[in-house]
Every structure is written in structure tokens, then in C-alpha cells.
C-alpha positions in Angstrom: -2.6 -5.2 3.3 -0.4 -2.4 4.7 1.4 -4.9 6.9 2.1 -7.1 3.9 3.4 -4.1 1.9 5.7 -3.2 4.8 7.5 -6.5 4.8 11.1 -6.6 3.7 13.3 -9.5 2.7 15.2 -10.8 5.7 17.2 -13.7 4.3 17.6 -15.8 1.1 17.4 -19.6 0.7 19.5 -21.3 -1.9 19.3 -24.7 -3.4 22.0 -25.8 -5.9 21.0 -25.1 -9.4 18.1 -22.8 -8.5 17.7 -19.1 -8.0 17.6 -18.0 -4.4 14.2 -17.7 -2.8 13.5 -14.9 -0.3 12.0 -15.0 3.2 9.5 -13.9 4.0 8.1 -15.0 0.6 5.6 -12.1 0.6 7.9 -9.1 0.7 8.3 -6.1 -1.6 11.6 -4.3 -1.3 11.2 -1.9 -4.2 9.5 1.5 -4.4 5.7 1.7 -4.1 3.0 4.2 -4.8 -0.8 4.1 -4.3 -3.4 5.6 -6.5 -6.3 7.2 -4.8 -9.4 9.2 -5.7 -12.8 10.5 -4.5 -14.4 7.1 -5.1 -12.2 5.6 -2.4 -14.2 5.3 0.8 -14.2 3.2 4.0 -11.2 0.8 3.6 -10.3 3.0 0.6 -9.8 5.8 3.1 -8.1 3.7 5.7 -5.6 1.9 3.4 -4.0 5.1 2.0 -3.8 6.5 5.5 -2.0 3.4 6.7 0.2 3.4 3.6 1.3 7.0 4.4 1.7 6.4 8.1 4.0 3.4 7.4 6.0 5.5 4.9 5.5 3.0 2.1 5.4 5.5 -0.7 3.6 8.4 -2.4 -0.1 8.7 -2.7 -1.1 9.8 -6.2 -4.4 11.1 -7.4 -7.1 13.1 -5.7 -8.4 13.2 -2.1 -10.4 10.2 -0.9 -14.1 10.5 -0.1 -13.7 10.7 3.7 -16.5 8.2 4.5 -14.7 6.2 7.1 -17.3 5.7 9.8 -18.5 2.4 11.1 -22.0 1.2 10.6 -22.9 -2.1 12.3 -25.9 -3.9 13.5 -28.4 -1.5 11.9 -32.1 -2.4 12.0 -33.8 -3.9 8.9 -37.1 -2.5 7.8 -40.1 -4.7 6.9 -39.8 -3.5 3.2 -36.2 -4.9 3.0 -34.5 -1.6 3.5 -32.5 -0.5 6.5 -31.5 2.5 8.5 -27.8 3.3 8.4 -26.6 4.8 11.6 -22.9 5.6 12.3 -21.9 3.7 15.4 -18.1 4.2 15.6 -15.4 6.4 14.2 -11.6 6.4 13.9 -9.0 8.4 15.8 -5.2 8.4 15.8 -2.5 7.9 18.5 -2.6 11.6 19.2 -6.3 11.1 20.1 -7.5 13.2 17.2 -10.4 12.2 15.0 -9.2 11.4 11.5 -10.3 10.9 7.9 -14.1 11.0 8.4 -15.6 14.0 6.5 -12.1 15.0 5.2 -10.5 12.0 3.5 -6.8 11.5 2.7 -5.0 13.9 0.5 -2.5 12.8 -2.1 1.2 13.6 -2.0 1.0 14.3 -5.8 -2.3 15.5 -7.1 -3.3 14.2 -10.5 -6.9 14.5 -11.8 -8.3 11.7 -14.0 -10.2 13.7 -16.7 -13.1 11.7 -18.2 -12.2 12.7 -21.7 -8.7 11.4 -21.2 -9.9 8.2 -19.7 -12.3 7.7 -22.6 -9.3 7.9 -25.0 -7.4 5.3 -22.9 -5.1 7.9 -21.3 -4.7 7.4 -17.5 -2.7 10.3 -16.0 -2.5 8.7 -12.5 -0.9 5.5 -13.9 1.4 7.6 -16.1 2.5 9.7 -13.1 2.9 6.5 -10.9 5.2 4.9 -13.5 7.2 8.2 -13.8 7.6 8.4 -10.0 8.5 4.7 -9.7 11.0 4.8 -12.5 12.7 7.8 -10.9 12.9 6.1 -7.5 14.4 3.0 -9.2 16.9 5.2 -10.9 17.9 6.8 -7.6 17.9 3.5 -5.7 18.2 0.5 -8.1 17.0 -2.9 -7.1 19.6 -4.9 -5.2 21.3 -7.7 -7.2 21.5 -10.9 -5.1 24.7 -12.9 -5.5 24.9 -16.4 -4.0 28.1 -16.6 -1.8 30.4 -19.5 -2.2 29.1 -22.7 -0.5 30.3 -23.1 3.0 32.5 -26.0 4.1 29.8 -27.9 6.0 32.3 -30.6 7.1 33.6 -28.3 9.8 31.9 -26.8 12.8 32.1 -23.0 12.8 31.0 -20.5 15.3 28.4 -17.9 14.4 29.8 -14.4 14.0 
């Protein structure tokens, strides 16, 4: 998912009478934020870490759980239960262990209070909208203008 969010438009395709289409088709050139909280674990710990590492945008909310540890191939018990044993962890390019037991901290801390949520008030979403609108104000979306059609009857050299 982080790779998809890191894609940017490279070119536009134009057919007469239609709006230009972009390539790659799955690309997001605008500002992004990610909402995180203590219920985020495993991939919910890794994804915000990757989002930050790629510089995709701000993390908003509270620290993730920090439960990013691999469990795989654990033995089943005769009663249907199982024993969960951590078998692998995660470290970064600087060879330091990351995330497990710590989580990922937000860039902007916003606590979702249960009494607000019960009233339909979501402070994290409100903060995300505020941040994104400010970023769009500072760097508006690019307007795409189709250039005049080339004269395809002549060979031309690429610049």
C-alpha cells in the first residue's frame, strides 16, 4: 500500500473529446495524512512506519500498539487452541530493532475521546481535514491543460 501511495503521475494520455487520463492510473499527487491509534498493530504498526519513512504525509492520532512481531507455524493444541510464539522481528537499515514494544508515534497527537465519538464528533478526522485543506492551500492541485495537437504528418526529433 505504501508503494501505491508513493506513486506520482508521470504522463497524461489524451483522446479527442475526453479528459486526459494519467499514467500510472493508480497515482495520488495530492497531500496525504494517515490516522493512527493504539488499536493499530502488526500491519497497522508497519504501514504508518513506511508512510513516514517514504515522507508521504503526517501521521495523526495516538501511538500505535507496537505489536509488530512475527508469529508463524505455531503448534496447535488438541483442544483447538494454540501456543503463540514470536519467531521474527523487524529492524531498519541502520540495524536497529524498531516498532515492537514501542509503536509508531504520530506527528500530530489527537486523542479520540469516547464521549465525543458517541456524539458523532471525530477529532482525528477533523484534524486530518484541517491539515489537508491547509496543504492544498499552500500547494494547490495542478490543473492539467491539453496542449495543441501535434502535426503528425511530419517526422520530428525528440527533444
